[in-house]
N, C-alpha and C positions, 0 to 999 in steps of 0.2 A: 965734525959730525958727519954721519952718513946720509946720502940722499935716498936711501931705501925707504919704502913706505910699507907699513904693516897695518893689519886691520884693527880697528877699535875693539876694545874688549866690551862685550855686551853684558849689561848688568841686570837684565830682567829677572835672573834667578834670585836676586836679593831685593827685589822691589818691595817685598813685604817686611823687610828687616832694616829699620832705620839705623841701628847700630852698625851693621855691616856696610850700609851705604856711606855713613860718615867715615868709617875706617878706610874704605876704598878711596874716597875723595882725599882723605888725609895722606894716603900712601901714594896714589897715582896722580892726584890733582884733578881728576875728572870722573864722571860716570856717564855712560851712554845707554839709552833705552830705546829698543825698537817699538814702534807703534804706540808710544805713550800717549800722544795727543790725538784727539778726535780727527780722523781723516775727513769726515763730512764737514766739520766746522772749518777745517783748514781749506778745503776746496771752496767753500762759500767765501772765506776771507780772500782767497786767491782771486776769485771773480771780482770782488770789490776792488782790490788793488789793481788788477790788470785793467779794469774798466777806467780807472783814473789814468793809467799809463797810456791807454788808447786815446782817451780824450786829450791828453797832453802831447800827442804826436810821437810817443816813444815806441809804439808798436806799428807793425805794418797794417794799413787799412785793408779791409776785405779779407782778413784772416780771423779765425776763431779767437775771441778775446782771451779765453782761458789758456790757449796754447802759448801765449807770451812770445810771439814772433817779433823780434826787435826791428825797429827802424834804425839801422846802424848810422845813418846820417845824423841822428839826434844824440849821438854819444856824448855823455858828460858824466861827471862824478861829483862826489861830495866836495864842497868848497867852491864849485862853479855856481855863479848866480843862476844860470838856466836850470841847474839841477834842483834848486830849492823851489823854482817856479812850479814844478810838478810835484816834487817830494812833499811840500807842505800841504798839498791836496790829499795825499795819503795820510799825513798827520791829522787831518780833520776827520778821518773815518772813525766812527764809534766802534765798528767791528774790530778795527786794528788795535785800539787801546784796550778793548774788552778782552782780547785774546791773552793779554798779559795777566789776567785774573781768572782764567778758566780753572775750574775745580781741580782737574788733574795736574795742572801746573802748580797751583798753590799747594796741593797735597805733597807733591814730590819735593818742592822747595822747603817745606816745613820739615820733611825727613832729613834733607841735606843739612839744614841749618840747626835743627834740633830745638825749635821753638817758634813763637809767633814771627811771621815774615812780613816785611814791607816790600812790595813791588815798587821799585824806584819809579817816580812819576815819568821820567824821561824814557819813553818807549822808542825803540829804534827799529826801523825797517831797512834792510839792506837791498839795494836795487843795482844789479851789476850788468852792464851791457856786454855782449860778446865782442870778441876781436878788439878788446881795449885792455890788453893784459898788462901794459905798463902801469896801470892804475890799480892793480890787484892789491888788496890789503896786505901789508908786509908782516913779517915776523915781529911779534910784540907781546907785551903783557898788558892786560886791560887796566891795571891800576893807574898807569900814567895818564890814562884818559878820564877815568871815572872817579878815581880817588876815594876820599872818605875813610874807608877802612880796608885793610887787606882782606878781611873776612866778608867780602862781597863776592857774589857768584853770578856768572853769566849763564843764561838759559838760551841756547841757540836751537832753532828749528827751521828746516826748509819749508817754504810754503809751496809744496809740490815736490815730486821726486827730484833728487839732486845727485845724479851720478857724478863720478869724479871729474869727468870732462866739463861739467857745468860749473864746477868751482865751489865745492863745499869747504868745510874747515878741516884743518889738520892740526894735531896737538903733539906736544913733546912730553910724554908722561914723566912725572917726577920733577919737572923743571920748576915747580913752585917751591922747591926746597933747595937750599936754605931760604928762609923767608927774607928775600931781599930783591930790590929793583935792579935789573941789569941795565948796563949802558944802552941808551937808545940814540939813534942818529936819524938824519933826514932821509926820507924816501917818499916817492909819490904813493898814492893810495890812501884809503881812509885813515885818518889820524896822523899821517905824515911821519910817524915815528917807527923806526925799525931797529931790531937787534941784528947785528952782523952774525952770519953763520959761524964765523971763526970763534965766536964767543960761546958756542953751544956744543953740547955733546948729546949723543943718543940718536934715536931713530924716530921719524915722523909716523904718526898713526892717523888713518882716516878710513873712509868707507864710501860705498855707493849709498847715499842716504835715500830713504823712501819717505813719502809723506807720513807724518805722525812721529817720525824718529826725533829724538831729543838728546842734545849734548849739553851737559852741565859741567862747569869747571870754575876753579878758583881764580881770583883776580891776578895772581902771580904766575899762573900757568902760561908758559910760552906756547903760542899758537899762531897760525896764519891762515889766510884764505888761499885756496888754490885758484889758478886762473880759469876764467870762463873760456874754454877752448872750442865751444860749439860755434857753428857758423852764424846762427841767427836767434838763439834763445836767451831771454832775460833770466837771470837768476834772482829769486826773491827769497828772503829769509827774515825771520824774527830774531832779534838780538837784544834781549832784555836783561836787566840786572835785579838781583834780589839780595836782601840782607836782613839780619835781625833788626827788630824795631829798637833795640837798645844800643846800637853802635852808631858812630858818626856817619853822616851823609854829606857829600860835597854840595855846595849851594847850587852849582850849575846843573845838577841832576834833578832839580826841582823845576826845570824849565823845559819847554818843548825842544826836541832835538833840532839842531841847526838853526835855532832862533838867533844865534850870534852871527850867522852868515846872512840871513835875511830875517827881519823882524816877524815874530809870530807870538801872539799872546794866547793864554789858555781860553779866554773868552771867544777868540776866533776859532780855536780848535773845537770848542763845545757848541758852536752856533747852531748846528743842525742835529744834535743828538736827541734821542727820544727818552733817554733815562739820565737821571742825575747820580746813579749809584756810584760810578767811578769818576765823577767830577770832583776835583780838589780833595780827594779822599785823605790825602796825607796831612791836610791842615787840621784834622781832628787829633793828630798825634803831637806829643811834645818831643819833637825831634831834636837831636844834637846836630845842628847844621854848622858845617865848617867851611871856611873860605876855599876857593879853588886855588890850587898851586900852579903858578904860571911858568915855573922854571924850565920845564921841558920844551914848551913852545918858544920861549925866549931863546933857549939854547939852539933849537933847530933854525930859527930865523937867522941867527948869527952864522950858523953853518952854511945856510943857503946863500947868504950874501958873499961869503968867501968862495963858495963853489961857482957862483955866477961870474965872479971876477977871474975864475980859472976857465971859463967857457962851458960850464956844465949845462946841458940842455934841460935836464929835469928841474934844476934850480931856477933856470930862466923861466920855465913854464910856471913855476910856483910864484915867482915875483910878478909875472904878468897877471896872474890871477888876483893877486893883492891889488894891483893898480886898477883892475876892472871892478873889483868887488867893493873896495873901501879906499878910494883915492885920497880921501881927506884925513884918514887916520895916520898916526905916527909911522906905523909900519908901511902903510900905503905910500906915504911921501918918501920914505927911505927906499922902498922898492923902485919907485920911479927914478930917484936920483941915481941908484946903482945901474939901472937899465940904460939910462941916458949916458952915464959915465962910460959904460962899456960899449956904447954904440948900438945897443939892442933895442933902443926906443928913441924916437925923435923927441927933442925937447919942445915944449909948448903945451897949451891947454888940452 
């Protein structure tokens, strides 16, 4: 595939035509809209999120909170215990969860899906430090993470302007066809699963995103994050999933995000909310809940063990994370054994 980058196709001209929207998604795997979401509401949400990051020590003190000037000494990412210490405070924000139900979001998702929509309960906020590029989300398809049904759609939006150097999303148009899961392998970054570039064809598409812009794409569309190349700015985005109420949903998508890394229950999320409108809303539905498929994570753990025995630094980082995060789990014990065996960790308690 080529490394060239082309601009995303803007679909505002068909915003009022659901049939054309669905045709474009079926053909290209995505639709991109300028200014779809309320900039004022997003700015208010940005303030709420950045206030949490400031309180957690992730931003430089004595700088304007909404500017999101990062404290690079606090660098961490999904999977690190110190990440969830702060991230789960974002998960407790009512304004964050409500954003997944904003009228303009629900309206466009109904057009994309062609009927009543279920916003998946697991809402996701992506928080990316600058100068931490080795942990950039790699090339992947969303289905391997969120599962349920192929006909699930991601709605991604930056919470603030997101020029290319801040690290928005890039997509590979048409890569959702044929309808199949491509081979994924271990990589650092959110999700830990990556498709090798040698397995892909085509050109990447992205843009300088502005606040209110919205990118919607199919669960099999190949995409990736761009690295945050700024010297000091946090990148914040919304990364939520939507589906028809009539298709399967994976059981883990009914849980708070990263509650498997550090415990978090819905009652804790809702503790300081003012409204009950979006609390446990999915429990009123007769949903087709299916088990989570573990084969991809099992596969990459085996890959990582093999890589560490070959001296791979990224794999070593990942196994050290397991030892820190869940030392008493089966994988945590295996991780410790492999690190001790290779001389990368001292034996002992």
